[in-house]
N, C-alpha and C positions, 0 to 999 in steps of 0.2 A: 891537651890539658895534662899539666904538670902537677904532680904532689909537691909542695914545699919540702924542703930539707928540714926546716924546723916547726914544729907545731902541727897542726893538723888540716886535711885539706878540708877546701869548704863543701864537697860533696862527702860524708862520711860512711855511705856502704857502697862497697865495689860493685855490686849488680847495676847500683843506680848508675855510677860512673860509668862502666862499660856500656851501658845502654844509651848514657850521653855521649861518649866517645864514639859509637856506632853511627849515632845520627850524625855527628859532627863529620865522621869520616865520609859518610855519603852523602853529604852536603845537603841534608834535609833541611836546612834551616832556610835556604833559600825561598821554600814553601810554607814551611811550617812556621815561621814567625808571622806571614799573613795569617796565617790558620789560627793562632791564637789571640791574634790582636780582634779579628773578627769575632772570633768564639767570646771574648771578654764583653765585646760591645753586645752583641746578643743577649748574653747572660744579663748584663747590666740592664738593659731594656727590658727585658722579662721580668726582673725582679721588681723593676719600678714599677711596670703594668700590674703587676700580681698575676703572670700567666704561669701555669703548670709550675706552683710555686716548689713542690715539691722535687720534681724532676730537675728542674732549673737549679735548686739548692745544691742538690747532690752533685752535678757536674760543676758547680762551682766550689764545691769544697775537694772534689778531684783535682779542679785545675791547682788550688792550693795547696794540697797535700803534694803535686808534684813541685811547685815553686819552694816548699819547705824541704823536699827531698833535695833538691839541686843546692841547698845550702843560704836560700835567702831568710832571714828571719823576720824584718819589720814587721809591718803588721800583719802578714798571712797566719800566723797560727791564732789571730783574733778572728780574723775572717774565716777561717776554717771553723772555729766555734761557732759562730752563727749560722754557716750553712748547715753544720749538724743540727743547731736548734730549729731553725726554718723547715728540714727535712721532718725532724720529729712533730713539728706543729703545723704538717700543711693542712691538715683540715681546717684547723682554727684560721690560717693566713687565705684560706678560700671565700672567707667571708668578707675580706676586706678590697680585694683588687678583681680584676677580670676573670679569676678564677670563680666568682661568685655566679657568673652568667655561662660560663665557658665549660666547666667542669660537669653541670646536669647534663649538658647536650653531647660531650664526649662520653660522658658515662652510658648514654641512652642507647649508642652504639653496641655496647655489650649487654644492655639490659632488655630489649625488646623482647616479648613474649608473642607467641603467636595466639591468636583467637583462639579461644576456647568452645569447641563447637557444642551446641547443646541438643 
């Protein structure tokens, strides 16, 4: 990855540029590209189905943050804003999708109480 002679580089932050360069040097892209594509598919399906909206939106926001750090402007800032909104509104979002049925059952795993002996 080279920095252009004039103008500014696509990746503005040195630490992130070094991180990407390290990944390129280690040839991580051979498996990481598949990991990103599968992650995007799973996140998209989970958001459409309404499964674990808060967690899914957080992971989607983290992915978009990485795309923005790498210099991609396109629609990623808008998607990041939507992800932050969904993270903040996860309780309300749980009334619409599969979270309505799923979250009470998952929550029961942590809230089970022992029978009180009389």
